[in-house]
Structures are given as structure tokens and as C-alpha cells.
C-alpha positions in Angstrom: -42.5 -251.4 43.6 -41.5 -247.3 42.8 -39.5 -247.9 45.8 -37.8 -251.1 44.6 -36.7 -249.3 41.5 -36.1 -245.9 42.5 -33.4 -247.7 45.0 -32.3 -249.7 41.4 -32.7 -246.7 38.9 -29.0 -247.0 37.0 -29.0 -250.5 36.9 -32.7 -250.6 35.5 -31.7 -248.0 32.7 -28.3 -250.1 32.2 -30.1 -252.5 31.6 -32.5 -251.3 29.0 -29.7 -249.6 27.0 -28.2 -253.0 27.4 -32.0 -254.7 26.1 -31.4 -251.7 22.9 -28.4 -252.1 21.9 -29.6 -256.3 21.1 -32.0 -255.4 19.4 -30.8 -252.5 17.7 -28.0 -255.1 16.1 -30.3 -257.6 15.7 -32.7 -254.9 13.7 -30.6 -254.5 11.5 -29.7 -255.2 8.1 -26.7 -256.2 6.4 -25.1 -254.4 4.1 -22.8 -255.5 1.1 -19.9 -253.3 0.0 -18.8 -252.8 -3.5 -16.3 -255.0 -3.0 -18.4 -257.5 -1.6 -17.7 -257.2 2.7 -20.6 -257.7 4.7 -20.8 -254.6 6.8 -22.9 -254.6 9.9 -23.2 -253.0 13.2 -21.1 -255.1 14.9 -20.1 -252.1 17.4 -23.4 -252.6 19.7 -22.4 -256.2 21.1 -19.9 -255.2 22.8 -21.7 -252.0 23.9 -24.1 -254.1 24.9 -22.1 -256.9 26.8 -20.4 -253.0 28.7 -23.6 -252.0 29.4 -25.5 -255.5 30.7 -21.8 -255.9 32.9 -22.6 -252.1 33.8 -26.1 -253.0 35.4 -25.1 -256.5 36.9 -22.6 -254.1 38.9 -24.6 -251.3 39.9 -27.2 -253.8 41.2 -24.9 -255.9 43.1 -23.5 -252.7 44.6 -27.1 -250.3 45.3 -27.9 -254.2 46.5 -25.1 -254.5 49.4 -25.8 -251.1 50.4 -29.8 -251.4 50.4 -28.7 -254.7 52.7 -26.7 -252.5 54.6 -28.7 -249.9 55.8 -31.6 -252.2 56.8 -29.1 -254.1 58.5 -27.8 -250.7 60.6 -31.6 -249.4 60.9 -32.3 -252.7 63.3 -28.8 -252.0 65.3 -29.8 -248.5 66.2 -32.9 -249.3 67.7 
């Protein structure tokens, strides 16, 4: 398990940050300004999508790199 986490550390960190952004948006309370528009922290939504997308891309690239590394080890034997 630790070796798997070591290979996919960056994608796991991006995933946790993305989930943290979604939690921050859901836990924030909307406030009403003096002229009555609602003020919410909508910036967390695109940030969450950005970090979750980066997590998926880095996971895919690390998976391809790991698979090619495994194939290279078998060819060298």
C-alpha cells in the first residue's frame, strides 16, 4: 500500500485538495450584502474541478509510466 501511495503521491495530493475545495464550498455559509445579493464562495467550484482534473491526469501519466517501467523490466530479463 505504501509503495502504491509513493508512486501516486502527487495525484493523491491533488485529489485531497480538490475534495477539500468541495468541502470548503459546502461548509461555507452564504451571506447577504446590504443591497441583498447573495455572496458565496463560488471560486472553490472551479478550483475543485481544476485539482480533480490535475489528479486524474497525473494518475493516468503515472500509471502509464509504471506500466512501461514494468514492461521494460521484463524485457531486460
